[in-house]
N, C-alpha and C positions, 0 to 999 in steps of 0.2 A: 163527143162524150169521152170522159176519161176511161182508160182501160181498168178492168178490175185488178185489185192488188194481187200479187203473186201469193199463192198459198202453197206451203211446202207439204208434201205428202207425209213425210216422217222425219223426226229429229232423233238422232242417236246421240246419247251422252255416255261417254265412257270414262272410267276412273282407273288409272294404273294404281295398283295397291300392293304394298309390301308391308306386312305387320301394321295394319291400320285398324285394329279392333276398337280403338278408342274413338274413331271417327266414322266408321263405315255406316252405321245406322243413321247418323245425322246427315251424311252426304247423300244417301239414297232418299231419305225423307224430303230434304230440301230440293233435290233434283226432281222428284215426283211432283212436288208442289209447283215448281216453276214450269214444268212441262204441261201440267194440267191447266195452268193459267193460260199458256199459249194455245192449247186446244180450245179453251172456252172463248178466247179472243178471236178465233178463226185464223190464227197465223200458221198453225200446223194441224194436220188431221190425226196424227198418231205419234207415238214416241216409244223409245226403249232406253233403258238404263243398263249399261254393261259394266260389270266389275271384271277387271283383269287381275286375277290373284296371282302375283308373281312369286309363287312358291313360298308363301308366308309361313312362318314358323309359330305364329300365334293363332288366335281364333278367327282371323279375318275370313278365311275360306268357309268355315262352318257357319258363321253369321250370314255371309253372302248367300250360301245355299239355302239357309232357312228363310231369308227374306224373298229369294226367288221363288221358293215353293208357295209362298203366300201371295205373290204378285206377278201376274203373267207379263208385266212390262219389264221385269228385271231378268237379266241373263247373267250367267257367271261363266267365265273361261278360266280354267286353272292351268297354269304353266307347269310342265313336268320338271323344269329346272328354272332357276332364277335367271331372268334375261335382262334385268336392269330396266331403266326408264325407256330407252330406245326400243328394246324388244317388246316391251309392254305397249308402247304407243303404236308400233307396227301391227301388233295383234289387234288392238282396238280399232284402228282405221280399216283393217281388212275385214273385221267382223261386223262393222256397222252396216245396217241395211237401209238406213235413211238416206234421203237426198241432201240432208244437212247433218253434220257431225260436230259435236263439241267435245273437246277433251279438257279435263281439269283434274286437280289433285283432290285426294280424299279429305284433306283438312280444310277445303273450301276457302281459299285465300281471298275470295271476293263474295259479295252478296249475290246469290243466285237470281235475285230479282233483276239483275243487270242483263240476264239472258234475253229478256223481252226486248230491251233496247238494241242489243246486238243483232237479233233477228230482223228487227225493223230497219236498222242501218244497212245491213247486208242486202235486204230486199229493195229498199228505196234507192240506194246508190248503185245497185246492180254490180256489186263487187263480189269477189270469190272468197275472200278471207277477212274476218274481223280479228285483229290481233290487239288484245287489251294491254295496257300498261298501268303501272301503279302510280297514283298521285304522290304517295309518300311511302318510302321504304325504310324509314328510320327504325321501325319496330323490329326489324330482323337483325339489328346490330351493325356497328360501323364497319367491321372487317368484311362481312358479307356484302355490304353496300359497295365497298371498294372493289371487291372481286367483280361484282356486277358491272360497275362503271368501266373497269378495264376490259371486261369481256365484250360488252356492247361496243366499245370503241374499236376493239380489234376486229369485230365482225364488219363494222362500217368500213374500216380501212382496207381489209382484205377482199371484201366481196361487194362493196358499194351499196349495201342494203341499209336504208335509213329507217329502221324500225326500232323504236324505243322498247327497252325491257324485253328483249327478244325471247328470253327463256321463261317468261311468265306463263303459267298454266291456265290460260284462257284464250283458246283459239277456236273460232267458229268457222267451219269450212264447208263449202259445197263439195260433196263427195265426188263430183264429176272430175275434179282436178286430178284424182288418182288414176284416171285413164292415162295420164302422162307423167305424174310425179311418182318416182320410184325411190322410196326412202331406204337408206342403207345403214345408217348409224345405229349402233346398239346402245350407246350411252346418252348422256344429257345433251349432246350436240344436236340431237334430232330436232329440237325446236327450231334452231337456226337453220338446219338443213331444209326443213319444210319451207320456211320463208324464202330462203335463197333459191331453191329449185323453182318454186312457184313464181318468184319474181323473174327469174331468167326465162321462164317459159311464157311470160307475158300475162300471167294472171294478176288481177288487181287486188290490192290489200288496203284496207282502211283500218286506222288505229282509233281506239277510244280509251279514255282514262277511267279508272275505277278506284274506289277506296280499297285499301289493302288491309287484310286481317291476318297477322302472322300466326304461325303454328304455336299452340300453347301446350300441346302434349306430343309425345313421341319425339323423333329426332330426324332432322334433315341431313342427308349426306352429300348434298350437291356441291359443297365446297371442299370436300376431302381431296387429298393429293392424288389418290387413284382416279377419282372422277375427273379432276382437272387434266391429268395425263391422257385419259381416254379422249376427252374433248379435243385436245391439241392434235392427237393422231388422226382423229376423224375429220377435223378441220383441214388438215394437210391433204388427206385422201380426197375430200370433196373438191379442193382447188384443182387437183389433177384431173378430176372427172368433168369439170364444167365445160371444157372445150367441146364436148359432144352434145351439149344441150342446145336445141334450136327452139325459137319461139313457136308457139302453137297458133295455127290459123283459127280464128274464132268467128 
């Protein structure tokens, strides 16, 4: 007789947000819809949606607090100072109480209906991380596409990690990996750091392709000179740190 399929106790979905008043309501509404579908299908028993308000200067924090007051599945964490993407992701992973955690951007660069497929693949293939990649990135502009191509190539060359689109904001993770994965980056390099450390520790990663929907409001700062400089510094720091990492006995 086949074993009963694995049912996850709780899924945590968190959104790092800085000045996302144009997107926050849609992000939480679509997140709720996807999670309720997973509950109805018997894939998870419960869920939580976590907003990491990274010291926003617009109405993001106020809208998040209002939605949390109306829905017990929503939690809000306010940073006292702006900690950028890396700091927000570390806060989100630390705050998650589920045995599964998904992180994504407030502008929802993919269809949240893909979450069901990601949970199924993670369960059926018994992997630790689902890392999504975009089928087509032309919508974000040619310069940004070049930056991404160079960056992904650099990660492969320096760290031997063969993950496409390593900075894409769709990573579904078993939270047990954080018993051993200690993230240190404060900037946008944190996506790559997560994958590199997990791979070195022996955790299994599966990739899946998704349709990409570029941001239509607000502004992305991920290709600014300051962000790129921080990525390069944190990349160098991780290279020096990797000799201490040993595979986890599973």
